[in-house]
N, C-alpha and C positions, 0 to 999 in steps of 0.2 A: 503495500498501498503505500502510496507517496507521502510525502509528508503536507502536498496542499490538500488532500482527501482527509487524511487525519486531522488538519486544523479547521476543513469542513465540519466534520463530523462535529469537532468541539464545539463550534460556533453552534450547529444547529440545536444540539443538545441545552448549550447554554438560552437560546429563544425558546425551546418547548418549556422549560424550569421556567422559563419568565411568564410565559402565557397560562400558565396551569399551575403557578406557585400555589395556590390556595388548594388546590386538591390535591398537589404532593404532600404538600406540608400546611394540614388543615387547622393548624395552631399558633402558624404562622402573623405576625402585625404588621402592617405598613405604616407609614409617617410621610407627610409630606406638607409644603407649605401651600396654602391653600389664600385666597381672596374672598372675602365677606359680599356675595351679592343678594338678591333679592327676586323673587319672583311675584311679588306684588307689592307688601305691605311691610317692611322689615319690623321683626319684632323687636318691642322696648324692654320686653322680662328678659333679665338676665339668662336664666336657667331654663331658655326652650332650644327647638330646633332651628339652625339657621342654615340659609343657601350657601356656598363653598364652592368656587370654583379652584381647580388645581389650578397651582403657576409652576412654570418653565422660566430657571432661571439661568440667563445666558448673559455675554458680554466678556471681558477681560476677567482674567482669573490672578489677582496679585493682592496683596495686600495695598488697602488705600482706593483698590479702583473702586469703581460705581458699577454694581450689575445691572442688568435688563432684566424686569420682571414683565414677562407676559402672560397674561390669562390663556389657558391650553382646557382641550379635555371636554367633559359631560361635567354638569353641575352635580354636584352632591349633597347628601343634609347630614349634617351634623349637631352633635348637642352641645354646647356650653355650658363647663363647669366652673366657670368664672364667676366673679362678683361682678361688674357689668356686662351690658350688652352693647354688641361690638357696631358698629357701623359699619354702611357699605363704603367698600374700597379701604377693609381693614385688613389686615395680613395675619394671619394665624397659622400656627403651627398643627395640623391635624393625624392626629393617631388614628388609627382603625384597627380591629379585631373581630373577624367573623362576620362581616358587612356592616358592621355599625362604626359610627366615626364619631370624634371627640375632640375638642380643643377648650383650652382656660383662654378667657379671655380677661384682664383684671385693669384694662384702661391705659 
């Protein structure tokens, strides 16, 4: 088997793992940067479900550089465990386990 074919097989295996990670590793958790959005009227109570879009971080990768933050992907719903309600456009670190998501926003 050639080195190129071996490498291709390894890349394919990694892609397969990424696509069905929750099926292969059912107890696994995820985390991502999100930006709060709304489906109509944003909640004002802090401990409720909020709409969040995942965010892609791009730009230069060096200390002191400014990243570019772009909303991508499909909206998800996450429970706020914090003491304040976030506004539209606030960035939050979302964690998820078995299809349920949460974040902590304290202002």
